[in-house]
C-alpha positions, 0 to 999 in steps of 0.5 A: 500500500502506498503512503499517500501523505508521504508521496504528497510531501515528496511531491510538494517539497519538489514543487510538484503536484500529486494526482491519484487515479482512483479507478479502483478506490472510489469514495467512500473507500478512499478519499485522496484529498484528505491524504494531501493529494492535489487531485483525484481522477475517477473513472466513472465508468467502473465502480461509480457507475457500476453497470459499465453502460456509460463512459465518463470521468471526473477530476476532483481537486481544490477550486484553483486547480480545477479552474486551471484545468478548465482554462487549459485542458478542457479546451483541448479534450472537452469537459462534458458528457452527454446528458444520458450518460450523466444520468446513467452514471448518477443512477449507478452511483446511488448503489455505490456504498452497498456494492462496495460493501459487498465487494469488500466482504466477498473479497475478504472471504475469497482471500481468507479461503485462498490463504488457507489453501495449500495449492496457493503459494502466496496471497497479497491482500492487505486485509489479511493479518499475514500481510506486512501492511495489514494495519495501514490498510485498515486505517487509510481506507474507509471500507478497507480494500482499494490496494492491489491484490495478487495471488500466486498459485503453485505450478500445478494449480497454475497449469490447471487454471490455464487449461480451464480458462483455455477450455472455457474461452474456446467454448464461449467464443466461437469467433475464429479471429478470437481463437486465433488471437488466443492461440498466439497468446497461448504460444507466447505464454508457453 
């Protein structure tokens, strides 16, 4: 887990700003501005919308920074989405706290299950007591979570998992171009 306050101090001491990509840590999971970040970028399409049916993004920051962004960046890249996409994102945001609570609870159960399985070599999940940064995770994130999670499988399980994915991928996608691309990817992996 990253100590955002420490990074902000390093950036500010060097005369730079700190911006956080909060795609996987939407509020209320983590509030970067409260940890001294200058701006937080949200991909509204993912967690905040929750349906994946509208594209949008937002930059959150102090008023003077947002004014500068409006004056400079918005001229080049635009700054508004369609009213319908805005409505779709607003509709999905209503259930965000409920969805995040369920995501976090489910992730915790899966991590605990994997951590006990002898076929799993390593689980990097900050909410597990075995994780070296277990405490900071709980204090920095309101719902906990929001950090990168990794699982390393033993070689036998990894080969079985690759075979399972390969079989399901071929069964679901009948498009020959997709299968050709998967075959090329599979040769690169092996």
